[in-house]
C-alpha positions as protocol buffer text, in pm:
chain_id: "A"
residue {
  index: 1
  type: MET
  ca { x: -316 y: -976 z: -879 }
}
residue {
  index: 2
  type: GLY
  ca { x: -435 y: -1249 z: -1102 }
}
residue {
  index: 3
  type: GLN
  ca { x: -323 y: -1397 z: -1412 }
}
residue {
  index: 4
  type: ALA
  ca { x: -455 y: -1219 z: -1660 }
}
residue {
  index: 5
  type: LYS
  ca { x: -377 y: -926 z: -1538 }
}
residue {
  index: 6
  type: LEU
  ca { x: -8 y: -1031 z: -1514 }
}
residue {
  index: 7
  type: ASN
  ca { x: -32 y: -1143 z: -1841 }
}
residue {
  index: 8
  type: ARG
  ca { x: -131 y: -780 z: -1965 }
}
residue {
  index: 9
  type: ASP
  ca { x: 133 y: -646 z: -1744 }
}
residue {
  index: 10
  type: ARG
  ca { x: 348 y: -772 z: -1879 }
}
residue {
  index: 11
  type: SER
  ca { x: 312 y: -758 z: -2292 }
}
residue {
  index: 12
  type: PHE
  ca { x: 223 y: -457 z: -2525 }
}
residue {
  index: 13
  type: PRO
  ca { x: -7 y: -339 z: -2716 }
}
residue {
  index: 14
  type: ASN
  ca { x: 21 y: -543 z: -3080 }
}
residue {
  index: 15
  type: ASP
  ca { x: -57 y: -199 z: -3238 }
}
residue {
  index: 16
  type: LEU
  ca { x: 267 y: -79 z: -3057 }
}
residue {
  index: 17
  type: VAL
  ca { x: 492 y: -412 z: -3110 }
}
residue {
  index: 18
  type: ALA
  ca { x: 423 y: -404 z: -3548 }
}
residue {
  index: 19
  type: ILE
  ca { x: 530 y: -74 z: -3538 }
}
residue {
  index: 20
  type: TRP
  ca { x: 875 y: -174 z: -3340 }
}
residue {
  index: 21
  type: GLU
  ca { x: 877 y: -466 z: -3572 }
}
residue {
  index: 22
  type: ALA
  ca { x: 893 y: -273 z: -3865 }
}
residue {
  index: 23
  type: ASP
  ca { x: 1245 y: -186 z: -3776 }
}
residue {
  index: 24
  type: LEU
  ca { x: 1366 y: -586 z: -3665 }
}
residue {
  index: 25
  type: CYS
  ca { x: 1251 y: -399 z: -3296 }
}
residue {
  index: 26
  type: HIS
  ca { x: 1598 y: -249 z: -3306 }
}
residue {
  index: 27
  type: HIS
  ca { x: 1522 y: 98 z: -3110 }
}
residue {
  index: 28
  type: PHE
  ca { x: 1300 y: -153 z: -2807 }
}
residue {
  index: 29
  type: ALA
  ca { x: 1626 y: -365 z: -2811 }
}
residue {
  index: 30
  type: VAL
  ca { x: 1823 y: -71 z: -2741 }
}
residue {
  index: 31
  type: ALA
  ca { x: 1575 y: 77 z: -2503 }
}
residue {
  index: 32
  type: LEU
  ca { x: 1561 y: -241 z: -2317 }
}
residue {
  index: 33
  type: ALA
  ca { x: 1902 y: -293 z: -2323 }
}
residue {
  index: 34
  type: ARG
  ca { x: 1973 y: 48 z: -2176 }
}
residue {
  index: 35
  type: ARG
  ca { x: 1714 y: -17 z: -1930 }
}
residue {
  index: 36
  type: THR
  ca { x: 1836 y: -348 z: -1766 }
}
residue {
  index: 37
  type: GLY
  ca { x: 2220 y: -363 z: -1822 }
}
residue {
  index: 38
  type: TRP
  ca { x: 2137 y: -657 z: -2061 }
}
residue {
  index: 39
  type: LEU
  ca { x: 2294 y: -821 z: -2357 }
}
residue {
  index: 40
  type: LEU
  ca { x: 2204 y: -701 z: -2707 }
}
residue {
  index: 41
  type: HIS
  ca { x: 2154 y: -955 z: -2983 }
}
residue {
  index: 42
  type: ILE
  ca { x: 2076 y: -993 z: -3380 }
}
residue {
  index: 43
  type: ASP
  ca { x: 2008 y: -1286 z: -3563 }
}
residue {
  index: 44
  type: PHE
  ca { x: 2041 y: -1309 z: -3984 }
}
residue {
  index: 45
  type: LEU
  ca { x: 1902 y: -1561 z: -4153 }
}
residue {
  index: 46
  type: THR
  ca { x: 2126 y: -1717 z: -4351 }
}
residue {
  index: 47
  type: THR
  ca { x: 2006 y: -1878 z: -4732 }
}
residue {
  index: 48
  type: LYS
  ca { x: 2170 y: -2008 z: -5004 }
}
residue {
  index: 49
  type: LEU
  ca { x: 2100 y: -2021 z: -5434 }
}
residue {
  index: 50
  type: PRO
  ca { x: 2087 y: -2381 z: -5464 }
}
residue {
  index: 51
  type: SER
  ca { x: 2195 y: -2315 z: -5891 }
}
residue {
  index: 52
  type: ASP
  ca { x: 2467 y: -2224 z: -5805 }
}
residue {
  index: 53
  type: PRO
  ca { x: 2771 y: -2558 z: -5787 }
}
residue {
  index: 54
  type: LYS
  ca { x: 2971 y: -2258 z: -5533 }
}
residue {
  index: 55
  type: PRO
  ca { x: 2668 y: -2107 z: -5368 }
}
residue {
  index: 56
  type: ALA
  ca { x: 2737 y: -1802 z: -5251 }
}
residue {
  index: 57
  type: GLU
  ca { x: 2553 y: -1695 z: -4804 }
}
residue {
  index: 58
  type: HIS
  ca { x: 2347 y: -1483 z: -4813 }
}
residue {
  index: 59
  type: GLU
  ca { x: 2225 y: -1325 z: -4422 }
}
residue {
  index: 60
  type: ILE
  ca { x: 1942 y: -1094 z: -4375 }
}
residue {
  index: 61
  type: PRO
  ca { x: 1912 y: -984 z: -4057 }
}
residue {
  index: 62
  type: LEU
  ca { x: 1510 y: -1018 z: -3878 }
}
residue {
  index: 63
  type: ARG
  ca { x: 1576 y: -914 z: -3513 }
}
residue {
  index: 64
  type: VAL
  ca { x: 1707 y: -760 z: -3224 }
}
residue {
  index: 65
  type: TYR
  ca { x: 1627 y: -881 z: -2866 }
}
residue {
  index: 66
  type: VAL
  ca { x: 1822 y: -860 z: -2582 }
}
residue {
  index: 67
  type: ALA
  ca { x: 1922 y: -1132 z: -2369 }
}
residue {
  index: 68
  type: ASP
  ca { x: 2021 y: -1238 z: -2027 }
}
residue {
  index: 69
  type: ALA
  ca { x: 2356 y: -1432 z: -1912 }
}
residue {
  index: 70
  type: HIS
  ca { x: 2089 y: -1748 z: -1820 }
}
residue {
  index: 71
  type: LEU
  ca { x: 1898 y: -1882 z: -2142 }
}
residue {
  index: 72
  type: GLY
  ca { x: 1635 y: -1541 z: -2120 }
}
residue {
  index: 73
  type: ILE
  ca { x: 1557 y: -1345 z: -2406 }
}
residue {
  index: 74
  type: PHE
  ca { x: 1367 y: -1030 z: -2342 }
}
residue {
  index: 75
  type: ASP
  ca { x: 1158 y: -940 z: -2687 }
}
residue {
  index: 76
  type: ALA
  ca { x: 853 y: -712 z: -2767 }
}
residue {
  index: 77
  type: ARG
  ca { x: 660 y: -1035 z: -2737 }
}
residue {
  index: 78
  type: GLY
  ca { x: 690 y: -1087 z: -2397 }
}
residue {
  index: 79
  type: ILE
  ca { x: 995 y: -1296 z: -2196 }
}
residue {
  index: 80
  type: PHE
  ca { x: 1143 y: -1626 z: -2318 }
}
residue {
  index: 81
  type: SER
  ca { x: 1310 y: -1923 z: -2240 }
}
residue {
  index: 82
  type: TYR
  ca { x: 1600 y: -1953 z: -2463 }
}
residue {
  index: 83
  type: MET
  ca { x: 1422 y: -2317 z: -2585 }
}
residue {
  index: 84
  type: ASP
  ca { x: 1057 y: -2119 z: -2627 }
}
residue {
  index: 85
  type: PHE
  ca { x: 1232 y: -1848 z: -2813 }
}
residue {
  index: 86
  type: MET
  ca { x: 1337 y: -1994 z: -3147 }
}
residue {
  index: 87
  type: PRO
  ca { x: 1053 y: -2213 z: -3250 }
}
residue {
  index: 88
  type: ARG
  ca { x: 797 y: -1996 z: -3135 }
}
residue {
  index: 89
  type: ILE
  ca { x: 942 y: -1644 z: -3263 }
}
residue {
  index: 90
  type: MET
  ca { x: 1241 y: -1658 z: -3445 }
}
residue {
  index: 91
  type: THR
  ca { x: 1142 y: -1992 z: -3709 }
}
residue {
  index: 92
  type: PRO
  ca { x: 830 y: -1883 z: -3814 }
}
residue {
  index: 93
  type: LEU
  ca { x: 1001 y: -1508 z: -3886 }
}
residue {
  index: 94
  type: ALA
  ca { x: 1302 y: -1720 z: -4077 }
}
residue {
  index: 95
  type: GLN
  ca { x: 1071 y: -1887 z: -4251 }
}
residue {
  index: 96
  type: ARG
  ca { x: 847 y: -1544 z: -4332 }
}
residue {
  index: 97
  type: SER
  ca { x: 1182 y: -1360 z: -4434 }
}
residue {
  index: 98
  type: CYS
  ca { x: 1273 y: -1635 z: -4645 }
}
residue {
  index: 99
  type: PRO
  ca { x: 1272 y: -1509 z: -5003 }
}
residue {
  index: 100
  type: PRO
  ca { x: 1181 y: -1764 z: -5292 }
}
residue {
  index: 101
  type: GLY
  ca { x: 1457 y: -1950 z: -5483 }
}
residue {
  index: 102
  type: TYR
  ca { x: 1672 y: -1889 z: -5143 }
}
residue {
  index: 103
  type: PRO
  ca { x: 1585 y: -2148 z: -4939 }
}
residue {
  index: 104
  type: ALA
  ca { x: 1685 y: -2139 z: -4548 }
}
residue {
  index: 105
  type: LYS
  ca { x: 2018 y: -2279 z: -4419 }
}
residue {
  index: 106
  type: GLY
  ca { x: 2048 y: -2222 z: -4085 }
}
residue {
  index: 107
  type: ILE
  ca { x: 1977 y: -1877 z: -3796 }
}
residue {
  index: 108
  type: ARG
  ca { x: 2300 y: -1704 z: -3680 }
}
residue {
  index: 109
  type: SER
  ca { x: 2330 y: -1566 z: -3389 }
}
residue {
  index: 110
  type: GLN
  ca { x: 2556 y: -1269 z: -3266 }
}
residue {
  index: 111
  type: PHE
  ca { x: 2596 y: -1093 z: -2950 }
}
residue {
  index: 112
  type: LEU
  ca { x: 2742 y: -638 z: -3045 }
}
residue {
  index: 113
  type: SER
  ca { x: 2733 y: -332 z: -2865 }
}
residue {
  index: 114
  type: GLU
  ca { x: 2502 y: -63 z: -2961 }
}
residue {
  index: 115
  type: GLU
  ca { x: 2807 y: 126 z: -3166 }
}
residue {
  index: 116
  type: LYS
  ca { x: 2855 y: -247 z: -3375 }
}
residue {
  index: 117
  type: LEU
  ca { x: 2427 y: -284 z: -3440 }
}
residue {
  index: 118
  type: ALA
  ca { x: 2459 y: 41 z: -3561 }
}
residue {
  index: 119
  type: GLU
  ca { x: 2679 y: 5 z: -3766 }
}
residue {
  index: 120
  type: ILE
  ca { x: 2455 y: -320 z: -3893 }
}
residue {
  index: 121
  type: LEU
  ca { x: 2156 y: -135 z: -3921 }
}
residue {
  index: 122
  type: CYS
  ca { x: 2159 y: 222 z: -3899 }
}
residue {
  index: 123
  type: PRO
  ca { x: 2210 y: 477 z: -3602 }
}
residue {
  index: 124
  type: ALA
  ca { x: 1951 y: 408 z: -3303 }
}
residue {
  index: 125
  type: ASP
  ca { x: 1657 y: 724 z: -3341 }
}
residue {
  index: 126
  type: GLU
  ca { x: 1753 y: 861 z: -2988 }
}
residue {
  index: 127
  type: ASP
  ca { x: 1372 y: 1014 z: -2967 }
}
residue {
  index: 128
  type: ARG
  ca { x: 1223 y: 684 z: -3064 }
}
residue {
  index: 129
  type: ILE
  ca { x: 1435 y: 544 z: -2779 }
}
residue {
  index: 130
  type: THR
  ca { x: 1332 y: 807 z: -2532 }
}
residue {
  index: 131
  type: LYS
  ca { x: 964 y: 686 z: -2648 }
}
residue {
  index: 132
  type: ILE
  ca { x: 1027 y: 340 z: -2564 }
}
residue {
  index: 133
  type: ASP
  ca { x: 1168 y: 408 z: -2216 }
}
residue {
  index: 134
  type: THR
  ca { x: 871 y: 561 z: -2110 }
}
residue {
  index: 135
  type: ILE
  ca { x: 654 y: 275 z: -2243 }
}
residue {
  index: 136
  type: LEU
  ca { x: 847 y: 39 z: -2023 }
}
residue {
  index: 137
  type: ALA
  ca { x: 859 y: 250 z: -1724 }
}
residue {
  index: 138
  type: SER
  ca { x: 503 y: 231 z: -1746 }
}
residue {
  index: 139
  type: LYS
  ca { x: 467 y: -224 z: -1689 }
}
residue {
  index: 140
  type: PRO
  ca { x: 654 y: -281 z: -1405 }
}
residue {
  index: 141
  type: GLN
  ca { x: 593 y: -682 z: -1386 }
}
residue {
  index: 142
  type: TYR
  ca { x: 716 y: -705 z: -1777 }
}
residue {
  index: 143
  type: LEU
  ca { x: 1031 y: -497 z: -1628 }
}
residue {
  index: 144
  type: ALA
  ca { x: 1015 y: -689 z: -1282 }
}
residue {
  index: 145
  type: ALA
  ca { x: 1006 y: -1018 z: -1473 }
}
residue {
  index: 146
  type: ILE
  ca { x: 1366 y: -967 z: -1641 }
}
residue {
  index: 147
  type: PRO
  ca { x: 1631 y: -1045 z: -1350 }
}
residue {
  index: 148
  type: LYS
  ca { x: 1867 y: -813 z: -1234 }
}
residue {
  index: 149
  type: ARG
  ca { x: 2302 y: -787 z: -1299 }
}
residue {
  index: 150
  type: ALA
  ca { x: 2463 y: -945 z: -1036 }
}
residue {
  index: 151
  type: GLU
  ca { x: 2744 y: -695 z: -929 }
}
residue {
  index: 152
  type: PRO
  ca { x: 3019 y: -614 z: -1002 }
}
residue {
  index: 153
  type: ARG
  ca { x: 2910 y: -509 z: -1369 }
}
residue {
  index: 154
  type: LEU
  ca { x: 3066 y: -504 z: -1699 }
}
residue {
  index: 155
  type: PRO
  ca { x: 2953 y: -349 z: -1987 }
}
residue {
  index: 156
  type: ALA
  ca { x: 2702 y: -620 z: -2118 }
}
residue {
  index: 157
  type: TYR
  ca { x: 2945 y: -684 z: -2473 }
}
residue {
  index: 158
  type: GLU
  ca { x: 3256 y: -697 z: -2221 }
}
residue {
  index: 159
  type: ALA
  ca { x: 3057 y: -958 z: -1991 }
}
residue {
  index: 160
  type: ALA
  ca { x: 2919 y: -1158 z: -2263 }
}
residue {
  index: 161
  type: ARG
  ca { x: 3350 y: -1151 z: -2511 }
}
residue {
  index: 162
  type: PHE
  ca { x: 3481 y: -1264 z: -2150 }
}
residue {
  index: 163
  type: SER
  ca { x: 3207 y: -1573 z: -2115 }
}
residue {
  index: 164
  type: LEU
  ca { x: 3185 y: -1705 z: -2482 }
}
residue {
  index: 165
  type: GLY
  ca { x: 3520 y: -1823 z: -2587 }
}
residue {
  index: 166
  type: GLN
  ca { x: 3733 y: -1637 z: -2275 }
}
residue {
  index: 167
  type: CYS
  ca { x: 3645 y: -1705 z: -1986 }
}
residue {
  index: 168
  type: ARG
  ca { x: 3948 y: -1892 z: -1916 }
}
residue {
  index: 169
  type: VAL
  ca { x: 4173 y: -1615 z: -2006 }
}
residue {
  index: 170
  type: PHE
  ca { x: 3877 y: -1372 z: -1750 }
}
residue {
  index: 171
  type: ALA
  ca { x: 3931 y: -1650 z: -1451 }
}
residue {
  index: 172
  type: GLN
  ca { x: 4273 y: -1633 z: -1470 }
}
residue {
  index: 173
  type: ALA
  ca { x: 4363 y: -1248 z: -1496 }
}
residue {
  index: 174
  type: LEU
  ca { x: 4057 y: -1251 z: -1163 }
}
residue {
  index: 175
  type: GLY
  ca { x: 4252 y: -1523 z: -994 }
}
residue {
  index: 176
  type: ASP
  ca { x: 4623 y: -1342 z: -1073 }
}
residue {
  index: 177
  type: LEU
  ca { x: 4468 y: -991 z: -902 }
}
residue {
  index: 178
  type: THR
  ca { x: 4239 y: -1152 z: -668 }
}
residue {
  index: 179
  type: GLY
  ca { x: 4521 y: -1473 z: -506 }
}
residue {
  index: 180
  type: ARG
  ca { x: 4195 y: -1663 z: -587 }
}
residue {
  index: 181
  type: THR
  ca { x: 4212 y: -2009 z: -776 }
}
residue {
  index: 182
  type: PRO
  ca { x: 4060 y: -2051 z: -1130 }
}
residue {
  index: 183
  type: VAL
  ca { x: 3900 y: -2370 z: -1188 }
}
residue {
  index: 184
  type: ASP
  ca { x: 3704 y: -2506 z: -1500 }
}
residue {
  index: 185
  type: LEU
  ca { x: 3328 y: -2592 z: -1431 }
}
residue {
  index: 186
  type: CYS
  ca { x: 3282 y: -2998 z: -1569 }
}
residue {
  index: 187
  type: VAL
  ca { x: 2924 y: -3122 z: -1651 }
}
residue {
  index: 188
  type: THR
  ca { x: 2861 y: -3478 z: -1510 }
}
residue {
  index: 189
  type: ARG
  ca { x: 2493 y: -3449 z: -1606 }
}
residue {
  index: 190
  type: PHE
  ca { x: 2317 y: -3220 z: -1770 }
}
residue {
  index: 191
  type: HIS
  ca { x: 1918 y: -3176 z: -1785 }
}
residue {
  index: 192
  type: GLY
  ca { x: 1711 y: -3260 z: -2054 }
}
residue {
  index: 193
  type: TRP
  ca { x: 1626 y: -2979 z: -2287 }
}
residue {
  index: 194
  type: ALA
  ca { x: 1977 y: -2894 z: -2272 }
}
residue {
  index: 195
  type: HIS
  ca { x: 2127 y: -3159 z: -2531 }
}
residue {
  index: 196
  type: GLY
  ca { x: 2356 y: -2974 z: -2857 }
}
residue {
  index: 197
  type: MET
  ca { x: 2461 y: -2725 z: -2583 }
}
residue {
  index: 198
  type: ASP
  ca { x: 2809 y: -2677 z: -2674 }
}
residue {
  index: 199
  type: ARG
  ca { x: 3108 y: -2949 z: -2428 }
}
residue {
  index: 200
  type: SER
  ca { x: 3379 y: -3071 z: -2473 }
}
residue {
  index: 201
  type: ALA
  ca { x: 3476 y: -3412 z: -2459 }
}
residue {
  index: 202
  type: ASP
  ca { x: 3496 y: -3457 z: -2049 }
}
residue {
  index: 203
  type: GLY
  ca { x: 3176 y: -3218 z: -2001 }
}
residue {
  index: 204
  type: TYR
  ca { x: 3423 y: -2870 z: -2000 }
}
residue {
  index: 205
  type: VAL
  ca { x: 3203 y: -2580 z: -2076 }
}
residue {
  index: 206
  type: HIS
  ca { x: 3302 y: -2227 z: -1892 }
}
residue {
  index: 207
  type: THR
  ca { x: 3651 y: -2127 z: -1658 }
}
residue {
  index: 208
  type: LEU
  ca { x: 3536 y: -1942 z: -1332 }
}
residue {
  index: 209
  type: ILE
  ca { x: 3626 y: -1860 z: -965 }
}
residue {
  index: 210
  type: VAL
  ca { x: 3472 y: -2033 z: -685 }
}
residue {
  index: 211
  type: ASN
  ca { x: 3386 y: -1859 z: -366 }
}
residue {
  index: 212
  type: GLY
  ca { x: 3340 y: -2023 z: -9 }
}
residue {
  index: 213
  type: ASP
  ca { x: 3013 y: -1907 z: -11 }
}
residue {
  index: 214
  type: GLY
  ca { x: 2869 y: -2122 z: -243 }
}
residue {
  index: 215
  type: THR
  ca { x: 2874 y: -1834 z: -514 }
}
residue {
  index: 216
  type: GLY
  ca { x: 3124 y: -1831 z: -865 }
}
residue {
  index: 217
  type: GLU
  ca { x: 3252 y: -1516 z: -995 }
}
residue {
  index: 218
  type: ASP
  ca { x: 3303 y: -1458 z: -1355 }
}
residue {
  index: 219
  type: SER
  ca { x: 3279 y: -1179 z: -1603 }
}
residue {
  index: 220
  type: TRP
  ca { x: 2912 y: -1160 z: -1515 }
}
residue {
  index: 221
  type: GLY
  ca { x: 3019 y: -1127 z: -1194 }
}
residue {
  index: 222
  type: ARG
  ca { x: 2914 y: -1280 z: -827 }
}
residue {
  index: 223
  type: ARG
  ca { x: 2611 y: -1527 z: -825 }
}
residue {
  index: 224
  type: PRO
  ca { x: 2556 y: -1857 z: -750 }
}
residue {
  index: 225
  type: ILE
  ca { x: 2678 y: -2176 z: -822 }
}
residue {
  index: 226
  type: GLU
  ca { x: 2406 y: -2333 z: -940 }
}
residue {
  index: 227
  type: GLU
  ca { x: 2255 y: -1999 z: -1170 }
}
residue {
  index: 228
  type: ILE
  ca { x: 2599 y: -2022 z: -1336 }
}
residue {
  index: 229
  type: ALA
  ca { x: 2630 y: -2382 z: -1436 }
}
residue {
  index: 230
  type: ARG
  ca { x: 2183 y: -2387 z: -1527 }
}
residue {
  index: 231
  type: SER
  ca { x: 2330 y: -2142 z: -1755 }
}
residue {
  index: 232
  type: PHE
  ca { x: 2566 y: -2377 z: -1959 }
}
residue {
  index: 233
  type: GLY
  ca { x: 2258 y: -2652 z: -1939 }
}
residue {
  index: 234
  type: ALA
  ca { x: 2397 y: -2893 z: -1602 }
}
residue {
  index: 235
  type: ALA
  ca { x: 2221 y: -3054 z: -1394 }
}
residue {
  index: 236
  type: GLU
  ca { x: 2582 y: -3195 z: -1179 }
}
residue {
  index: 237
  type: TRP
  ca { x: 2930 y: -3150 z: -1280 }
}
residue {
  index: 238
  type: ARG
  ca { x: 3268 y: -3125 z: -1102 }
}
residue {
  index: 239
  type: PHE
  ca { x: 3505 y: -2886 z: -1066 }
}
residue {
  index: 240
  type: ASP
  ca { x: 3904 y: -2918 z: -1262 }
}
residue {
  index: 241
  type: GLU
  ca { x: 4156 y: -2682 z: -1120 }
}
residue {
  index: 242
  type: ALA
  ca { x: 4404 y: -2923 z: -1319 }
}
residue {
  index: 243
  type: SER
  ca { x: 4193 y: -2909 z: -1591 }
}
residue {
  index: 244
  type: HIS
  ca { x: 4201 y: -2571 z: -1618 }
}
residue {
  index: 245
  type: ARG
  ca { x: 4617 y: -2500 z: -1551 }
}
residue {
  index: 246
  type: ARG
  ca { x: 4703 y: -2768 z: -1860 }
}
residue {
  index: 247
  type: ASN
  ca { x: 4418 y: -2596 z: -2080 }
}
residue {
  index: 248
  type: LEU
  ca { x: 4610 y: -2254 z: -1980 }
}
residue {
  index: 249
  type: ALA
  ca { x: 4892 y: -2380 z: -2095 }
}
residue {
  index: 250
  type: ARG
  ca { x: 4813 y: -2485 z: -2432 }
}
residue {
  index: 251
  type: MET
  ca { x: 4620 y: -2173 z: -2506 }
}
residue {
  index: 252
  type: ARG
  ca { x: 4894 y: -2010 z: -2463 }
}
residue {
  index: 253
  type: ALA
  ca { x: 5117 y: -2138 z: -2606 }
}
residue {
  index: 254
  type: ASN
  ca { x: 4908 y: -2200 z: -2878 }
}
residue {
  index: 255
  type: SER
  ca { x: 4814 y: -1821 z: -2914 }
}
residue {
  index: 256
  type: PRO
  ca { x: 5055 y: -1620 z: -2709 }
}
residue {
  index: 257
  type: GLN
  ca { x: 5006 y: -1289 z: -2875 }
}
residue {
  index: 258
  type: LEU
  ca { x: 4555 y: -1352 z: -2893 }
}
residue {
  index: 259
  type: TYR
  ca { x: 4628 y: -1452 z: -2525 }
}
residue {
  index: 260
  type: ASP
  ca { x: 4839 y: -1178 z: -2432 }
}
residue {
  index: 261
  type: GLU
  ca { x: 4626 y: -916 z: -2574 }
}
residue {
  index: 262
  type: ALA
  ca { x: 4330 y: -1096 z: -2422 }
}
residue {
  index: 263
  type: TYR
  ca { x: 4448 y: -1099 z: -2067 }
}
residue {
  index: 264
  type: ALA
  ca { x: 4590 y: -675 z: -2077 }
}
residue {
  index: 265
  type: ASP
  ca { x: 4203 y: -635 z: -2175 }
}
residue {
  index: 266
  type: ALA
  ca { x: 4045 y: -824 z: -1921 }
}
residue {
  index: 267
  type: LYS
  ca { x: 4285 y: -682 z: -1640 }
}
residue {
  index: 268
  type: GLY
  ca { x: 4156 y: -378 z: -1723 }
}
residue {
  index: 269
  type: LEU
  ca { x: 3852 y: -435 z: -1671 }
}
residue {
  index: 270
  type: ILE
  ca { x: 3892 y: -649 z: -1374 }
}
residue {
  index: 271
  type: HIS
  ca { x: 4091 y: -335 z: -1277 }
}
residue {
  index: 272
  type: ALA
  ca { x: 3808 y: -93 z: -1379 }
}
residue {
  index: 273
  type: HIS
  ca { x: 3509 y: -257 z: -1268 }
}
residue {
  index: 274
  type: PHE
  ca { x: 3532 y: -562 z: -1031 }
}
residue {
  index: 275
  type: LEU
  ca { x: 3868 y: -412 z: -778 }
}
residue {
  index: 276
  type: ARG
  ca { x: 3720 y: -36 z: -764 }
}
């Protein structure tokens, strides 16, 4: 199959995309998230009035899309890396959407459940979802380019919640329930494209369980270590068990109630989806 044919198979007609973009790609993204199991995101343009001495921030919803755990973004306009999607799709969209007199302050991204998205925008129209899903089914090359989610599977929102901010709690709960040892993933060298990604002073980016077969396990399931590390921009890394124990103790001491609640949630999800 030639490249031109492959590109056509991964794209959608412009008239269809224009219809989907009229509702911020809400229905397209919901249909795609249901089919693939990946995570819904919505991006907002944050603006402010320069004349106000204490300018109030205003947020304008820009676009809904689907993303995986590895910086991949799946959109009505195609399949992108995060590094390509922002300048090619989101920055021009933000510039077009900024009202006169409200200078843009930035773009805020939020991952969320389908239910929360309905609260922000509107409940999805199931007839439209069904029609879009039929169109998706007719684009096997587009769907084939989207990576399959690893097993075991949590609901995408819960997987993201326990990967982006509460990975330490999830890893500890998984370790306690399975007898394995959580470790911190500390990056010693980042890929050049990962400039500006979140990391601690010691390079810490994530907590996970490391298996003896070259895979790691976190809320997104069991995956090759290299795949997990790359999703945090890591080219080289080390594992640190002592760092995890030290920082876990600090977390529990600083926010005991929040920790206990998150730990109980993590255990419930692990029992329901990992230990079946």
